[in-house]
N, CA, C and O atoms as a printed pandas DataFrame, in Angstrom:
     atom_number atom_name residue_name chain_id  residue_number  x_coord  y_coord  z_coord
0              1         N          MET        A               1   13.516   22.318   27.235
1              2        CA          MET        A               1   13.383   20.777   27.507
2              3         C          MET        A               1   12.886   19.581   26.184
3              4         O          MET        A               1   12.303   20.150   25.261
4              5         N          PRO        A               2   13.018   18.334   26.038
5              6        CA          PRO        A               2   13.068   17.390   24.989
6              7         C          PRO        A               2   11.141   17.747   24.821
7              8         O          PRO        A               2   10.343   18.316   25.566
8              9         N          ASN        A               3   11.035   17.219   23.750
9             10        CA          ASN        A               3    9.569   16.946   23.448
10            11         C          ASN        A               3    9.651   15.963   23.618
11            12         O          ASN        A               3   10.645   15.334   23.981
12            13         N          SER        A               4    7.829   15.333   23.218
13            14        CA          SER        A               4    7.965   13.862   23.944
14            15         C          SER        A               4    8.335   12.705   22.784
15            16         O          SER        A               4    8.427   11.524   23.118
16            17         N          LEU        A               5    8.543   13.143   21.376
17            18        CA          LEU        A               5    9.242   12.431   21.060
18            19         C          LEU        A               5   10.900   12.021   20.804
19            20         O          LEU        A               5   11.564   11.250   20.111
20            21         N          GLU        A               6   11.057   12.871   21.642
21            22        CA          GLU        A               6   12.917   13.169   21.483
22            23         C          GLU        A               6   13.004   12.233   22.514
23            24         O          GLU        A               6   12.065   12.116   23.301
24            25         N          THR        A               7   14.153   11.454   22.626
25            26        CA          THR        A               7   14.717    9.909   23.727
26            27         C          THR        A               7   15.353   11.059   24.749
27            28         O          THR        A               7   15.879   12.150   24.534
28            29         N          VAL        A               8   15.060   10.309   25.959
29            30        CA          VAL        A               8   15.631   10.974   27.320
30            31         C          VAL        A               8   16.470   10.030   27.750
31            32         O          VAL        A               8   16.093    8.928   28.150
32            33         N          PRO        A               9   17.831   10.461   27.683
33            34        CA          PRO        A               9   18.457    9.626   28.542
34            35         C          PRO        A               9   18.509    9.383   29.898
35            36         O          PRO        A               9   19.145   10.357   30.300
36            37         N          VAL        A              10   18.268    8.760   30.782
37            38        CA          VAL        A              10   17.753    7.726   31.823
38            39         C          VAL        A              10   19.104    6.899   32.539
39            40         O          VAL        A              10   19.305    5.811   32.001
40            41         N          ASN        A              11   19.781    7.142   33.339
41            42        CA          ASN        A              11   20.999    6.775   33.815
42            43         C          ASN        A              11   21.809    5.958   32.941
43            44         O          ASN        A              11   22.137    4.773   33.002
44            45         N          GLY        A              12   22.075    6.984   32.022
45            46        CA          GLY        A              12   23.081    6.434   30.821
46            47         C          GLY        A              12   22.255    5.707   29.586
47            48         O          GLY        A              12   22.778    5.426   28.507
48            49         N          HIS        A              13   21.016    5.476   29.896
49            50        CA          HIS        A              13   20.595    4.964   28.764
50            51         C          HIS        A              13   19.244    5.504   28.068
51            52         O          HIS        A              13   18.273    5.764   28.778
52            53         N          GLU        A              14   19.185    5.704   26.379
53            54        CA          GLU        A              14   18.133    6.783   25.797
54            55         C          GLU        A              14   17.074    5.266   26.072
55            56         O          GLU        A              14   17.230    4.049   26.168
56            57         N          ALA        A              15   16.022    6.219   26.113
57            58        CA          ALA        A              15   14.329    5.794   25.700
58            59         C          ALA        A              15   14.403    5.884   24.180
59            60         O          ALA        A              15   14.442    6.822   23.383
60            61         N          ASP        A              16   14.408    4.345   24.063
61            62        CA          ASP        A              16   14.581    3.984   22.235
62            63         C          ASP        A              16   12.730    4.298   21.941
63            64         O          ASP        A              16   11.825    3.959   22.703
64            65         N          PRO        A              17   12.642    4.742   21.139
65            66        CA          PRO        A              17   11.318    5.465   20.554
66            67         C          PRO        A              17   10.377    4.603   20.771
67            68         O          PRO        A              17    9.368    4.767   21.457
68            69         N          ALA        A              18   10.965    2.930   19.718
69            70        CA          ALA        A              18   10.508    1.625   19.196
70            71         C          ALA        A              18    9.994    1.123   20.366
71            72         O          ALA        A              18    8.777    0.934   20.380
72            73         N          LEU        A              19   10.815    0.785   21.643
73            74        CA          LEU        A              19   10.372    0.424   23.116
74            75         C          LEU        A              19    9.622    0.952   23.882
75            76         O          LEU        A              19    8.940    0.404   24.748
76            77         N          VAL        A              20    9.706    2.308   23.562
77            78        CA          VAL        A              20    8.469    3.212   24.307
78            79         C          VAL        A              20    7.591    2.582   23.600
79            80         O          VAL        A              20    7.477    1.426   24.008
80            81         N          ARG        A              21    6.778    2.868   22.538
81            82        CA          ARG        A              21    6.335    2.209   21.895
82            83         C          ARG        A              21    5.468    0.823   21.989
83            84         O          ARG        A              21    4.240    0.885   21.954
84            85         N          GLU        A              22    5.990   -0.136   22.081
85            86        CA          GLU        A              22    6.313   -1.350   22.589
86            87         C          GLU        A              22    5.619   -1.600   23.951
87            88         O          GLU        A              22    4.679   -2.357   24.192
88            89         N          ILE        A              23    6.337   -0.749   24.820
89            90        CA          ILE        A              23    5.939   -0.712   26.264
90            91         C          ILE        A              23    4.173   -0.302   26.493
91            92         O          ILE        A              23    3.293   -0.786   27.204
92            93         N          ALA        A              24    4.205    0.646   25.661
93            94        CA          ALA        A              24    2.934    1.661   25.542
94            95         C          ALA        A              24    1.603    0.948   25.125
95            96         O          ALA        A              24    0.503    1.196   25.618
96            97         N          GLY        A              25    1.926   -0.206   23.897
97            98        CA          GLY        A              25    1.278   -0.941   24.075
98            99         C          GLY        A              25    1.181   -1.964   24.539
99           100         O          GLY        A              25    0.182   -2.573   24.157
100          101         N          LEU        A              26    1.812   -2.480   25.246
101          102        CA          LEU        A              26    1.379   -3.746   26.613
102          103         C          LEU        A              26    0.626   -3.263   27.782
103          104         O          LEU        A              26   -0.004   -3.956   28.582
104          105         N          VAL        A              27    0.811   -1.648   27.776
105          106        CA          VAL        A              27   -0.255   -0.916   29.242
106          107         C          VAL        A              27   -1.235   -0.750   28.776
107          108         O          VAL        A              27   -2.194   -1.288   29.330
108          109         N          VAL        A              28   -1.451   -0.023   27.676
109          110        CA          VAL        A              28   -2.699   -0.205   27.056
110          111         C          VAL        A              28   -3.341   -1.558   26.797
111          112         O          VAL        A              28   -4.535   -1.607   27.092
112          113         N          SER        A              29   -2.693   -2.883   26.210
113          114        CA          SER        A              29   -3.279   -4.118   26.185
114          115         C          SER        A              29   -3.759   -4.782   27.904
115          116         O          SER        A              29   -4.639   -5.597   28.179
116          117         N          ALA        A              30   -2.817   -4.076   28.796
117          118        CA          ALA        A              30   -2.903   -4.741   29.430
118          119         C          ALA        A              30   -4.077   -4.732   30.875
119          120         O          ALA        A              30   -4.740   -5.555   31.507
120          121         N          LEU        A              31   -3.840   -3.388   30.881
121          122        CA          LEU        A              31   -5.094   -2.699   31.781
122          123         C          LEU        A              31   -6.700   -1.970   30.694
123          124         O          LEU        A              31   -7.697   -1.299   30.958
124          125         N          ASN        A              32   -6.189   -2.529   29.627
125          126        CA          ASN        A              32   -7.792   -2.592   28.576
126          127         C          ASN        A              32   -7.967   -1.261   28.796
127          128         O          ASN        A              32   -9.051   -0.963   29.296
128          129         N          LEU        A              33   -6.964   -0.095   28.491
129          130        CA          LEU        A              33   -7.327    1.587   28.570
130          131         C          LEU        A              33   -7.848    1.872   27.238
131          132         O          LEU        A              33   -7.477    1.234   26.253
132          133         N          GLU        A              34   -8.894    3.031   27.178
133          134        CA          GLU        A              34   -9.340    3.406   26.215
134          135         C          GLU        A              34   -9.175    4.479   25.700
135          136         O          GLU        A              34   -9.918    5.452   25.572
136          137         N          VAL        A              35   -7.422    4.131   25.183
137          138        CA          VAL        A              35   -6.363    5.295   24.349
138          139         C          VAL        A              35   -5.636    4.115   23.598
139          140         O          VAL        A              35   -5.456    2.910   23.771
140          141         N          LYS        A              36   -5.324    5.051   22.705
141          142        CA          LYS        A              36   -4.180    4.430   21.902
142          143         C          LYS        A              36   -3.016    4.605   22.202
143          144         O          LYS        A              36   -2.718    5.733   22.594
144          145         N          GLU        A              37   -2.137    3.742   22.141
145          146        CA          GLU        A              37   -0.816    3.928   22.613
146          147         C          GLU        A              37    0.059    5.004   22.261
147          148         O          GLU        A              37    0.790    5.554   23.084
148          149         N          ASP        A              38   -0.031    5.446   20.533
149          150        CA          ASP        A              38    0.825    6.552   20.437
150          151         C          ASP        A              38    0.014    7.951   20.911
151          152         O          ASP        A              38    0.245    9.119   20.596
152          153         N          GLU        A              39   -0.798    7.509   21.600
153          154        CA          GLU        A              39   -1.469    8.818   22.212
154          155         C          GLU        A              39   -1.305    8.877   23.488
155          156         O          GLU        A              39   -2.161    9.422   24.185
156          157         N          ILE        A              40   -0.210    8.346   24.010
157          158        CA          ILE        A              40    0.360    8.347   25.540
158          159         C          ILE        A              40    1.587    9.518   25.372
159          160         O          ILE        A              40    2.489    9.530   24.533
160          161         N          ASP        A              41    1.414   10.133   26.054
161          162        CA          ASP        A              41    3.095   11.113   26.057
162          163         C          ASP        A              41    4.039   10.540   26.532
163          164         O          ASP        A              41    3.891   10.330   27.736
164          165         N          PRO        A              42    5.181   10.104   26.018
165          166        CA          PRO        A              42    6.323    9.216   26.474
166          167         C          PRO        A              42    6.768   10.091   27.589
167          168         O          PRO        A              42    7.927    9.819   27.900
168          169         N          ALA        A              43    6.173   11.192   28.406
169          170        CA          ALA        A              43    7.005   12.160   29.346
170          171         C          ALA        A              43    6.321   12.446   30.220
171          172         O          ALA        A              43    6.722   13.074   31.200
172          173         N          ALA        A              44    4.887   11.964   30.020
173          174        CA          ALA        A              44    3.901   12.328   31.083
174          175         C          ALA        A              44    4.044   10.989   32.725
175          176         O          ALA        A              44    4.350    9.797   32.693
176          177         N          PRO        A              45    3.725   11.748   33.770
177          178        CA          PRO        A              45    3.774   10.391   34.131
178          179         C          PRO        A              45    2.656    9.304   34.313
179          180         O          PRO        A              45    1.554    9.557   33.826
180          181         N          LEU        A              46    2.805    8.375   34.829
181          182        CA          LEU        A              46    2.488    7.354   34.460
182          183         C          LEU        A              46    1.149    7.233   35.766
183          184         O          LEU        A              46   -0.047    6.949   35.698
184          185         N          TYR        A              47    1.949    7.558   36.753
185          186        CA          TYR        A              47    1.105    7.393   38.576
186          187         C          TYR        A              47    0.997    8.723   38.493
187          188         O          TYR        A              47    1.711    9.625   38.054
188          189         N          GLY        A              48   -0.966    8.589   39.460
189          190        CA          GLY        A              48   -1.689    9.639   39.266
190          191         C          GLY        A              48   -2.325   10.686   37.994
191          192         O          GLY        A              48   -3.170   10.434   37.135
192          193         N          GLU        A              49   -1.429   12.139   38.305
193          194        CA          GLU        A              49   -1.713   13.082   36.989
194          195         C          GLU        A              49   -0.862   12.055   35.598
195          196         O          GLU        A              49   -0.114   11.078   35.605
196          197         N          GLY        A              50   -1.459   12.896   34.555
197          198        CA          GLY        A              50   -0.636   11.853   33.328
198          199         C          GLY        A              50   -1.456   10.648   32.882
199          200         O          GLY        A              50   -2.624   10.672   32.494
200          201         N          LEU        A              51   -0.885    9.893   32.967
201          202        CA          LEU        A              51   -2.040    8.605   32.225
202          203         C          LEU        A              51   -3.154    8.492   33.457
203          204         O          LEU        A              51   -4.345    8.285   33.228
204          205         N          GLY        A              52   -2.709    8.626   34.543
205          206        CA          GLY        A              52   -3.690    8.063   35.808
206          207         C          GLY        A              52   -3.793    7.119   36.311
207          208         O          GLY        A              52   -4.877    6.880   36.843
208          209         N          LEU        A              53   -2.697    6.121   36.382
209          210        CA          LEU        A              53   -2.906    5.239   37.131
210          211         C          LEU        A              53   -2.926    4.823   38.339
211          212         O          LEU        A              53   -2.478    5.638   39.147
212          213         N          ASP        A              54   -3.342    3.686   38.826
213          214        CA          ASP        A              54   -3.017    3.632   40.474
214          215         C          ASP        A              54   -2.497    2.768   40.837
215          216         O          ASP        A              54   -2.005    2.101   39.927
216          217         N          SER        A              55   -2.259    2.218   42.281
217          218        CA          SER        A              55   -0.992    1.555   42.330
218          219         C          SER        A              55   -1.191   -0.595   41.861
219          220         O          SER        A              55   -0.361   -1.492   41.716
220          221         N          ILE        A              56   -2.970   -0.533   41.774
221          222        CA          ILE        A              56   -2.900   -1.645   41.601
222          223         C          ILE        A              56   -2.407   -2.092   39.478
223          224         O          ILE        A              56   -1.992   -3.114   38.931
224          225         N          ASP        A              57   -2.761   -0.714   38.971
225          226        CA          ASP        A              57   -2.185   -1.099   37.367
226          227         C          ASP        A              57   -0.911   -0.771   37.565
227          228         O          ASP        A              57   -0.323   -1.227   36.584
228          229         N          ILE        A              58   -0.227   -0.305   38.183
229          230        CA          ILE        A              58    1.058    0.043   38.224
230          231         C          ILE        A              58    1.764   -2.249   38.220
231          232         O          ILE        A              58    2.381   -3.031   37.498
232          233         N          LEU        A              59    0.995   -2.207   39.669
233          234        CA          LEU        A              59    1.539   -3.705   40.032
234          235         C          LEU        A              59    1.045   -4.926   38.417
235          236         O          LEU        A              59    1.773   -5.907   38.263
236          237         N          GLU        A              60    0.069   -4.756   37.582
237          238        CA          GLU        A              60   -0.210   -4.701   36.684
238          239         C          GLU        A              60    0.765   -4.667   35.850
239          240         O          GLU        A              60    1.185   -5.775   35.517
240          241         N          VAL        A              61    1.353   -3.615   35.322
241          242        CA          VAL        A              61    2.126   -3.299   33.892
242          243         C          VAL        A              61    3.731   -4.180   34.620
243          244         O          VAL        A              61    4.540   -4.848   33.977
244          245         N          ALA        A              62    3.759   -3.856   36.159
245          246        CA          ALA        A              62    5.461   -4.785   36.152
246          247         C          ALA        A              62    5.239   -5.952   35.605
247          248         O          ALA        A              62    5.947   -6.465   34.739
248          249         N          LEU        A              63    4.007   -6.534   36.204
249          250        CA          LEU        A              63    4.241   -7.727   35.960
250          251         C          LEU        A              63    4.193   -8.098   34.578
251          252         O          LEU        A              63    5.008   -8.966   34.263
252          253         N          VAL        A              64    3.377   -7.622   33.589
253          254        CA          VAL        A              64    3.483   -8.241   31.936
254          255         C          VAL        A              64    4.552   -7.474   31.280
255          256         O          VAL        A              64    4.856   -7.642   30.099
256          257         N          VAL        A              65    5.178   -6.537   32.149
257          258        CA          VAL        A              65    6.583   -6.152   31.201
258          259         C          VAL        A              65    7.662   -6.434   32.317
259          260         O          VAL        A              65    8.411   -5.511   32.637
260          261         N          SER        A              66    7.765   -7.542   32.864
261          262        CA          SER        A              66    8.753   -8.674   34.097
262          263         C          SER        A              66    8.516   -9.994   33.320
263          264         O          SER        A              66    9.494  -10.705   33.090
264          265         N          LYS        A              67    7.179  -10.403   32.863
265          266        CA          LYS        A              67    6.993  -11.515   31.414
266          267         C          LYS        A              67    7.432  -11.267   30.032
267          268         O          LYS        A              67    8.083  -12.067   29.360
268          269         N          ARG        A              68    6.993   -9.994   29.616
269          270        CA          ARG        A              68    7.578  -10.056   28.887
270          271         C          ARG        A              68    9.175   -9.576   28.219
271          272         O          ARG        A              68    9.517   -9.600   27.036
272          273         N          TYR        A              69   10.021   -9.122   29.491
273          274        CA          TYR        A              69   11.318   -8.506   28.988
274          275         C          TYR        A              69   12.396   -9.457   29.739
275          276         O          TYR        A              69   13.609   -9.339   29.566
276          277         N          GLY        A              70   11.710  -10.552   30.718
277          278        CA          GLY        A              70   12.272  -11.480   31.288
278          279         C          GLY        A              70   13.501  -11.241   32.555
279          280         O          GLY        A              70   14.517  -11.827   32.930
280          281         N          PHE        A              71   12.710   -9.990   32.944
281          282        CA          PHE        A              71   13.356   -9.608   34.583
282          283         C          PHE        A              71   12.297   -9.315   35.340
283          284         O          PHE        A              71   11.216   -8.962   34.868
284          285         N          LYS        A              72   12.621   -9.486   36.978
285          286        CA          LYS        A              72   11.323   -8.955   38.055
286          287         C          LYS        A              72   11.882   -7.801   37.875
287          288         O          LYS        A              72   13.062   -7.588   37.598
288          289         N          LEU        A              73   10.517   -6.585   38.128
289          290        CA          LEU        A              73   10.230   -5.610   38.738
290          291         C          LEU        A              73    9.504   -6.223   40.112
291          292         O          LEU        A              73    8.597   -7.045   40.244
292          293         N          LYS        A              74   10.539   -5.239   41.372
293          294        CA          LYS        A              74   10.389   -5.935   42.530
294          295         C          LYS        A              74    8.756   -4.709   43.254
295          296         O          LYS        A              74    8.662   -3.482   43.240
296          297         N          GLU        A              75    8.217   -5.291   43.541
297          298        CA          GLU        A              75    7.375   -4.482   44.271
298          299         C          GLU        A              75    8.383   -3.099   45.602
299          300         O          GLU        A              75    8.333   -1.874   45.715
300          301         N          ASP        A              76    8.968   -3.923   46.147
301          302        CA          ASP        A              76   10.085   -3.079   47.159
302          303         C          ASP        A              76   11.394   -2.686   46.596
303          304         O          ASP        A              76   12.401   -2.689   47.303
304          305         N          ASP        A              77   11.415   -2.394   45.523
305          306        CA          ASP        A              77   12.621   -1.940   44.554
306          307         C          ASP        A              77   12.672   -0.355   45.052
307          308         O          ASP        A              77   11.719    0.279   44.600
308          309         N          GLN        A              78   13.493    0.356   45.810
309          310        CA          GLN        A              78   13.509    2.048   46.118
310          311         C          GLN        A              78   13.616    2.863   44.968
311          312         O          GLN        A              78   13.675    4.092   44.937
312          313         N          ASP        A              79   13.641    1.842   43.764
313          314        CA          ASP        A              79   13.969    3.174   42.576
314          315         C          ASP        A              79   12.283    2.766   41.524
315          316         O          ASP        A              79   12.155    3.298   40.422
316          317         N          ASN        A              80   11.473    2.071   41.923
317          318        CA          ASN        A              80    9.589    2.185   41.494
318          319         C          ASN        A              80    9.256    3.636   41.054
319          320         O          ASN        A              80    8.603    3.896   40.043
320          321         N          LEU        A              81   10.008    4.990   42.313
321          322        CA          LEU        A              81    9.334    6.004   41.922
322          323         C          LEU        A              81    9.951    6.567   40.343
323          324         O          LEU        A              81    9.265    6.975   39.407
324          325         N          ARG        A              82   11.183    6.462   40.389
325          326        CA          ARG        A              82   11.626    6.576   39.168
326          327         C          ARG        A              82   11.351    5.989   38.553
327          328         O          ARG        A              82   10.432    6.494   37.907
328          329         N          ILE        A              83   11.690    4.563   38.084
329          330        CA          ILE        A              83   11.348    3.716   37.143
330          331         C          ILE        A              83   10.140    3.810   36.357
331          332         O          ILE        A              83   10.015    3.578   35.154
332          333         N          PHE        A              84    8.848    4.358   37.589
333          334        CA          PHE        A              84    7.558    4.275   36.699
334          335         C          PHE        A              84    7.138    5.927   36.550
335          336         O          PHE        A              84    5.948    6.225   36.446
336          337         N          ARG        A              85    8.215    6.991   36.549
337          338        CA          ARG        A              85    7.642    7.927   36.551
338          339         C          ARG        A              85    7.121    7.918   35.108
339          340         O          ARG        A              85    5.971    8.337   34.980
340          341         N          SER        A              86    7.591    7.622   34.291
341          342        CA          SER        A              86    7.371    8.047   32.707
342          343         C          SER        A              86    7.422    6.553   31.783
343          344         O          SER        A              86    8.153    5.586   32.000
344          345         N          LEU        A              87    6.623    6.682   30.934
345          346        CA          LEU        A              87    7.083    5.473   29.353
346          347         C          LEU        A              87    8.126    5.374   29.203
347          348         O          LEU        A              87    8.520    4.208   29.166
348          349         N          ASN        A              88    9.433    6.737   28.990
349          350        CA          ASN        A              88   10.412    6.942   28.804
350          351         C          ASN        A              88   10.992    6.447   29.920
351          352         O          ASN        A              88   11.368    5.321   29.597
352          353         N          ASN        A              89   11.292    6.652   31.093
353          354        CA          ASN        A              89   11.722    5.908   32.389
354          355         C          ASN        A              89   11.937    5.086   32.228
355          356         O          ASN        A              89   13.101    4.689   32.166
356          357         N          LEU        A              90   10.375    4.004   31.988
357          358        CA          LEU        A              90   10.205    2.608   32.158
358          359         C          LEU        A              90   10.940    1.892   31.029
359          360         O          LEU        A              90   11.604    0.903   31.337
360          361         N          ALA        A              91   10.906    2.190   30.057
361          362        CA          ALA        A              91   11.901    2.229   28.413
362          363         C          ALA        A              91   13.642    1.942   28.837
363          364         O          ALA        A              91   14.409    1.035   28.514
364          365         N          ALA        A              92   13.795    2.996   29.579
365          366        CA          ALA        A              92   15.083    2.912   29.464
366          367         C          ALA        A              92   15.403    1.531   30.937
367          368         O          ALA        A              92   16.400    0.832   31.115
368          369         N          HIS        A              93   14.695    1.569   31.371
369          370        CA          HIS        A              93   15.018    0.656   32.626
370          371         C          HIS        A              93   15.169   -0.572   31.885
371          372         O          HIS        A              93   16.230   -1.167   31.700
372          373         N          VAL        A              94   13.951   -0.925   31.448
373          374        CA          VAL        A              94   13.779   -2.017   30.263
374          375         C          VAL        A              94   14.865   -2.657   29.679
375          376         O          VAL        A              94   15.180   -3.840   29.810
376          377         N          ALA        A              95   15.614   -1.485   28.790
377          378        CA          ALA        A              95   16.737   -1.518   27.672
378          379         C          ALA        A              95   17.696   -1.763   28.469
379          380         O          ALA        A              95   18.651   -2.308   27.915
380          381         N          GLU        A              96   17.881   -1.441   30.267
381          382        CA          GLU        A              96   19.041   -1.917   31.064
382          383         C          GLU        A              96   19.212   -3.569   31.405
383          384         O          GLU        A              96   20.189   -4.317   31.437
384          385         N          ARG        A              97   18.010   -3.722   31.603
385          386        CA          ARG        A              97   17.797   -4.929   32.114
386          387         C          ARG        A              97   17.024   -5.870   31.525
387          388         O          ARG        A              97   16.911   -6.787   32.339
388          389         N          ARG        A              98   16.330   -6.161   30.358
389          390        CA          ARG        A              98   15.884   -7.285   29.637
390          391         C          ARG        A              98   17.111   -8.097   29.371
391          392         O          ARG        A              98   18.314   -7.904   29.193
392          393         N          THR        A              99   15.987   -9.420   29.440
393          394        CA          THR        A              99   17.055  -10.667   29.012
394          395         C          THR        A              99   16.307  -10.949   27.768
395          396         O          THR        A              99   16.471  -12.100   27.364
396          397         N          LYS        A             100   15.759  -10.425   27.264
397          398        CA          LYS        A             100   14.325  -11.064   26.020
398          399         C          LYS        A             100   14.167  -10.236   25.559
399          400         O          LYS        A             100   13.320  -10.178   24.667
């Protein structure tokens, strides 16, 4: 099992550690979390246990990620559970879809 500092392949894409940290910073800033971006385990769940985000938090994260990286994260996407499973998964999805 990889440790939180290793990259984890998701759909053939690696979760780039720099992109993971950048997205962690966006999450912390958008949600005014009382945790530093480097304290978030990239493999920990975002929703529920782990980081403890709720559905409103996830919507806010989707909005800031969409604006920052130039693609739409859709509310009704059947892959949302996979995409938002962890920072690693979200970063791999962003790497695959980003336009900026």
